[in-house]
C-alpha positions in Angstrom: 5.8 -16.3 -29.5 5.4 -13.1 -27.9 2.7 -12.5 -25.5 -0.1 -10.3 -25.7 -0.4 -7.5 -23.0 -3.9 -5.8 -22.1 -3.6 -3.1 -19.3 -7.8 -3.3 -17.5 -8.5 0.0 -15.8 -11.9 0.8 -14.4 -12.6 4.5 -13.8 -15.3 6.2 -12.2 -15.2 10.4 -12.1 -11.9 10.2 -12.9 -11.4 13.4 -15.6 -8.3 15.0 -13.6 -6.1 12.2 -13.9 -6.8 9.8 -16.4 -5.4 12.0 -20.0 -2.0 11.8 -17.6 -1.8 8.2 -16.9 -3.2 7.1 -21.2 -0.4 9.6 -22.1 2.2 8.1 -19.9 1.1 4.7 -20.6 1.6 5.2 -24.5 5.3 6.5 -23.3 6.1 3.2 -21.2 4.1 0.4 -22.5 3.5 1.4 -26.2 3.1 -2.6 -26.9 0.2 -2.7 -24.7 -3.4 -2.6 -25.5 -5.4 -0.7 -22.8 -9.4 -1.1 -22.1 -10.8 1.1 -19.8 -13.9 -0.4 -18.1 -16.6 3.2 -17.7 -18.0 2.5 -14.5 -21.1 5.1 -15.3 -19.1 8.0 -15.0 -20.7 11.4 -14.4 -18.4 14.0 -15.2 -16.1 14.3 -18.0 -14.3 11.0 -18.2 -16.4 9.2 -20.6 -15.5 12.2 -23.6 -11.9 12.6 -23.0 -11.5 8.7 -23.3 -13.6 9.3 -26.4 -11.1 12.2 -27.8 -8.5 10.5 -27.2 -9.1 7.3 -29.2 -9.5 4.7 -26.3 -11.4 1.8 -26.0 -13.9 2.0 -23.6 -16.3 -0.8 -21.9 -19.5 1.5 -20.6 -21.3 0.4 -18.1 -25.1 1.5 -17.9 -24.7 1.8 -13.9 -22.0 1.9 -11.1 -21.6 -1.3 -10.1 -18.2 -0.6 -8.2 -14.7 -1.8 -8.2 -14.9 -5.5 -7.9 -17.5 -5.8 -10.7 -16.2 -3.0 -13.1 -12.6 -5.0 -12.4 -14.1 -8.4 -13.6 -16.4 -6.8 -16.4 -12.2 -5.7 -17.8 -11.0 -9.3 -17.3 -13.4 -11.2 -18.5 -13.1 -9.1 -22.2 -9.2 -9.6 -21.9 -10.6 -13.4 -21.7 -13.1 -13.0 -24.7 -10.4 -11.3 -26.8 -7.2 -14.0 -26.0 -5.2 -12.1 -24.6 -2.5 -13.7 -22.3 -1.7 -11.1 -19.4 -3.5 -8.8 -17.8 -2.5 -5.6 -15.6 -5.0 -4.1 -13.9 -4.7 -0.6 -12.2 -6.2 2.4 -11.4 -6.8 5.4 -12.9 -6.7 7.7 -10.4 -2.9 8.9 -10.6 -1.7 7.0 -7.9 -0.4 3.7 -9.7 2.5 4.5 -11.9 2.8 3.5 -15.4 6.5 3.5 -15.3 5.7 0.1 -13.0 3.7 -1.6 -15.5 6.7 -3.4 -18.3 8.3 -4.4 -14.9 5.3 -6.1 -13.7 4.8 -8.1 -16.7 8.3 -9.1 -17.0 8.4 -10.7 -13.3 5.9 -12.7 -14.5 8.2 -14.5 -16.4 11.2 -14.1 -14.2 10.0 -15.0 -11.1 7.2 -18.1 -12.7 4.8 -16.3 -11.1 0.8 -16.5 -11.8 -0.4 -13.4 -10.4 2.0 -10.3 -9.5 0.7 -7.9 -7.2 2.4 -4.0 -7.2 3.3 -3.9 -3.1 3.4 -0.4 -1.7 4.5 -2.6 1.8 6.8 -5.6 0.6 11.0 -4.8 1.4 10.2 -2.3 4.1 8.7 0.4 2.6 6.6 2.8 4.4 3.3 4.5 2.5 1.7 7.0 4.5 -1.9 5.8 5.8 -4.5 6.6 7.7 -4.1 4.4 11.1 -7.5 3.0 10.9 -6.7 1.3 6.9 -3.3 0.1 8.0 -4.3 -1.8 10.6 -7.0 -3.7 8.7 -4.0 -4.0 6.1 -1.9 -5.5 8.4 -4.9 -7.7 10.0 -5.2 -9.5 6.2 -1.5 -9.0 5.6 -1.2 -11.3 8.3 -4.4 -13.9 7.7 -2.4 -14.7 4.4 0.2 -16.0 6.1 -1.9 -17.9 8.2 -3.7 -19.5 5.5 -1.1 -19.3 2.9 1.7 -20.3 4.3 3.4 -17.3 2.4 2.3 -13.5 3.9 1.9 -11.2 1.1 2.0 -7.2 2.5 -0.4 -5.5 0.1 -3.8 -8.0 -0.2 -5.8 -4.7 -1.3 -3.3 -3.8 -4.6 -4.8 -3.0 -7.2 -2.0 -3.1 -9.5 -1.6 -6.1 -10.7 -0.2 -8.2 -13.7 -1.9 -11.7 -14.0 -1.9 -15.1 -16.5 -4.9 -15.9 -18.2 -5.5 -19.0 -16.6 -5.1 -17.3 -13.7 -8.3 -14.5 -14.6 -10.1 -17.4 -16.0 -10.0 -19.1 -12.3 -10.9 -15.6 -10.7 -14.2 -15.0 -12.7 -15.2 -18.5 -12.6 -15.5 -18.6 -8.8 -17.5 -16.7 -6.8 -17.8 -12.5 -6.8 -14.6 -11.1 -5.7 -13.4 -7.3 -4.8 -10.3 -8.7 -6.1 -8.3 -8.2 -2.8 -7.4 -10.7 -0.7 -10.1 -13.2 -1.1 -8.7 -13.9 -4.9 -5.3 -14.4 -3.5 -6.3 -16.9 -1.4 -8.5 -18.4 -4.0 -5.7 -18.3 -6.4 -2.9 -19.4 -4.3 -5.2 -22.2 -2.5 -5.6 -23.4 -6.0 -2.1 -24.0 -6.8 -1.5 -20.8 -8.4 1.8 -19.2 -7.6 1.9 -15.8 -6.7 4.6 -12.9 -5.7 4.8 -9.5 -4.5 7.1 -6.7 -6.1 7.6 -2.9 -4.5 6.1 0.3 -6.4 5.9 3.6 -5.3 2.0 5.3 -5.5 1.5 8.4 -5.4 -1.1 10.4 -2.9 -4.6 11.2 -4.3 -4.8 14.8 -5.8 -8.5 14.4 -7.3 -11.7 12.7 -6.7 -12.7 10.7 -4.0 -11.8 7.6 -2.7 -13.9 4.3 -2.6 -13.4 4.1 1.1 -15.6 5.8 3.5 -16.1 6.0 7.3 -18.8 3.1 6.9 -16.8 1.2 4.8 -13.7 0.5 8.0 -16.7 -1.6 9.5 -18.3 -3.0 6.3 -14.6 -3.5 5.0 -13.7 -6.5 7.0 -16.8 -8.2 7.2 -17.6 -8.5 3.9 -14.1 -9.5 2.8 -13.9 -12.4 5.9 -17.0 -13.5 3.9 -16.1 -13.4 0.7 -12.5 -15.4 1.9 -14.8 -18.3 3.1 -16.0 -18.6 -0.3 -12.9 -18.0 -2.0 -11.6 -21.1 -0.1 -14.6 -23.2 -1.1 -14.3 -22.2 -4.7 -10.1 -22.9 -5.1 -11.1 -26.5 -3.5 -13.6 -26.9 -6.8 -10.6 -25.4 -8.8 -8.2 -27.7 -7.4 -10.2 -30.4 -8.1 -11.0 -30.0 -11.6 -7.0 -29.3 -12.7 
């Protein structure tokens, strides 16, 4: 039986890039469904998606990446999809990599496949402060899990519905290292596959100067919550 796949795309003010992303997804993954979580866009993103005939979940307030993504995951589970792909609307994630992420779930016996910028010695130009944080959390996964995840903050993933259910049933997540820790400790299999990521050309990153200090503290607290969630999930399986 063929698996039902949906691509969940959180979007906040991506009017310059969303058309190209949708057109390319239609070309390279024509059998996969899509849903865009419109995180209270104040630009023309919503109107563009309406004109394209794309399914939108329109949030009344800007909830931020983590909660927008969880909205999309819950929708996918409610509709009975077997595999959920998560990617951004800003053009950095390349649609051509989507089929490979989905295929890797089966080929590598995984519950989550992470599209990684850093595995297999890949180089990706990123600000030094952000790269230091990525290295810190990458080595933390090896300490906690016995498996190093090179790109813990990647938003480009393919996930089986069973793993998604474990994520959305737990505490609030930003869907970065804490969800990886939760799933791995609960017994799910996680692998990485290399992808190339484009530099952002339009819009603003969700990272700021303040987030350099806030993100590590918040992520550590969420990871502690994820460890507790994993313990609960594992006992229930």
